[in-house]
C-alpha positions as CSV (number, residue, x, y, z in Angstrom):
1,M,-17.2,19.7,-6.2
2,E,-13.9,22.2,-7.1
3,H,-11.3,22.4,-3.8
4,N,-8.0,23.9,-3.5
5,D,-4.6,22.8,-3.8
6,Q,-4.4,22.0,-0.2
7,Y,-7.4,20.3,0.5
8,F,-7.3,16.6,0.9
9,E,-9.1,13.9,3.0
10,G,-6.4,11.4,3.2
11,I,-2.8,10.0,2.6
12,L,-1.5,7.0,0.6
13,Q,2.1,6.4,1.9
14,L,3.7,4.5,-0.4
15,R,7.2,3.5,0.6
16,N,9.9,1.6,-1.2
17,P,7.8,1.9,-4.5
18,T,9.0,1.5,-7.9
19,K,8.4,3.3,-11.1
20,E,5.7,0.7,-12.1
21,I,3.7,1.4,-9.0
22,M,3.9,5.3,-9.2
23,R,2.7,4.8,-13.0
24,F,-0.2,2.3,-11.8
25,V,-1.4,4.9,-9.3
26,Y,-1.4,8.0,-11.6
27,S,-3.0,5.6,-14.2
28,V,-6.2,4.8,-11.9
29,Q,-6.4,8.6,-11.6
30,E,-6.5,8.9,-15.4
31,K,-9.1,6.4,-15.9
32,G,-11.3,8.4,-13.8
33,G,-11.1,11.5,-15.5
34,I,-11.2,13.8,-12.1
35,R,-7.8,14.6,-10.2
36,L,-7.7,12.2,-7.1
37,V,-4.3,13.6,-5.8
38,S,-4.1,17.2,-4.8
39,K,-0.5,17.3,-3.3
40,E,2.9,14.8,-3.7
41,K,5.6,14.7,-1.3
42,K,9.0,13.1,-1.4
43,V,9.8,11.3,1.7
44,P,12.5,9.1,2.6
45,N,12.1,5.7,1.2
46,G,9.1,7.2,-0.7
47,Y,5.9,9.4,-1.2
48,D,3.1,10.8,0.4
49,L,0.1,11.2,-1.9
50,Y,-2.5,13.5,-0.6
51,F,-6.3,12.1,-1.7
52,M,-9.1,14.3,-1.9
53,S,-11.7,11.5,-1.4
54,N,-11.4,8.6,0.9
55,K,-13.1,6.3,-0.6
56,K,-11.0,6.7,-3.8
57,L,-8.0,6.6,-1.3
58,L,-8.9,3.0,0.0
59,N,-10.1,1.9,-3.7
60,V,-6.6,2.6,-4.8
61,G,-4.7,1.1,-1.9
62,K,-7.2,-2.2,-2.4
63,M,-6.0,-2.2,-5.6
64,L,-2.5,-1.8,-5.0
65,K,-2.4,-4.7,-2.5
66,E,-3.9,-7.3,-5.5
67,S,-1.6,-6.0,-8.2
68,F,2.1,-5.4,-6.2
69,P,3.2,-7.7,-3.1
70,G,3.9,-5.5,0.0
71,R,1.7,-4.9,3.0
72,L,-1.4,-2.5,3.4
73,E,-2.1,-0.9,6.7
74,V,-5.2,1.7,6.6
75,S,-5.6,3.9,9.9
76,S,-8.1,6.9,10.1
77,R,-8.4,9.3,12.7
78,L,-11.1,12.0,13.8
79,F,-10.2,15.2,12.0
80,S,-13.2,17.8,12.7
81,R,-16.7,17.6,12.3
82,N,-19.1,19.1,9.4
83,R,-20.8,22.0,10.9
84,Q,-23.5,21.5,8.4
85,T,-24.4,17.8,8.7
86,S,-23.1,17.4,12.3
87,R,-21.4,14.2,10.9
88,E,-17.4,13.5,12.2
89,V,-14.8,14.2,9.4
90,Y,-11.8,11.3,9.7
91,R,-8.9,11.6,7.8
92,M,-7.5,8.4,6.5
93,S,-3.8,7.2,6.2
94,V,-3.0,4.1,3.8
95,L,0.4,3.1,4.2
96,F,1.5,0.3,1.1
97,R,5.0,-1.2,2.0
98,H,6.3,-2.6,-1.4
99,F,8.2,-5.8,-1.3
100,S,10.8,-6.4,-4.1
101,I,10.1,-10.1,-4.4
102,K,8.4,-12.3,-6.8
103,K,7.1,-16.0,-7.4
104,G,10.0,-18.2,-7.9
105,D,12.7,-16.0,-5.5
106,N,14.7,-17.5,-3.2
107,I,15.0,-16.1,0.0
108,N,16.3,-16.4,3.5
109,F,13.9,-16.6,6.3
110,K,14.9,-17.1,9.7
111,G,17.9,-18.5,8.8
112,D,16.3,-21.3,6.3
113,S,16.5,-21.0,2.4
114,M,12.9,-20.7,1.0
115,K,11.7,-20.6,-2.4
116,I,8.4,-18.6,-2.8
117,L,5.5,-20.2,-4.7
118,S,2.5,-17.5,-4.6
119,L,2.1,-13.9,-3.4
120,G,-1.2,-13.5,-1.9
121,E,-2.9,-12.4,1.5
122,K,0.2,-14.2,3.0
123,I,3.5,-15.3,0.9
124,L,3.3,-19.1,0.5
125,V,7.0,-20.4,0.3
126,Q,8.7,-24.1,0.8
127,D,12.3,-25.1,2.5
128,I,14.2,-25.7,-0.2
129,Y,16.0,-28.5,2.2
130,T,12.7,-30.2,3.5
131,G,10.1,-29.6,0.3
132,K,7.9,-28.6,3.6
133,K,5.8,-25.7,2.7
134,Y,4.8,-22.2,5.2
135,S,2.7,-19.6,5.1
136,I,4.2,-16.4,6.1
137,R,2.7,-13.0,7.1
138,Y,4.2,-10.0,5.3
139,S,4.6,-8.2,8.8
140,D,6.5,-11.3,9.4
141,F,8.4,-11.3,6.1
142,E,9.4,-8.1,7.3
143,R,10.9,-9.0,10.5
144,Y,12.5,-12.0,9.7
145,S,14.2,-11.7,6.2
146,R,17.5,-10.6,6.5
């Protein structure tokens, strides 16, 4: 189905993206052979990419979460109702906030020095002084790591 350049079903909001992340998103688009992104908009701290398919948008968001450290938030809101099928049409927003950390980095979390052991659903860290291991949610990491 052919759409114009203004058509979109959802927005991928990339915050603090690296060039590698941008290449990753566009390489996913090229693999499918069809255009997924209808518009790209530069915003403070990142980009908004307007996707033509909510399904593809969710897939790209999940692939980003698996491949890069960061927090993924998905939200949707009712946009309209399809006149032909009477189904509700939703606009989806997928926020990916990238953290520039990697395994082996030393960080300061709540005043304690920690070493990152692994990055997954949560961040697994080890206190440098006591050796005790902790699991940190990305939202807590964002709030308390200064």
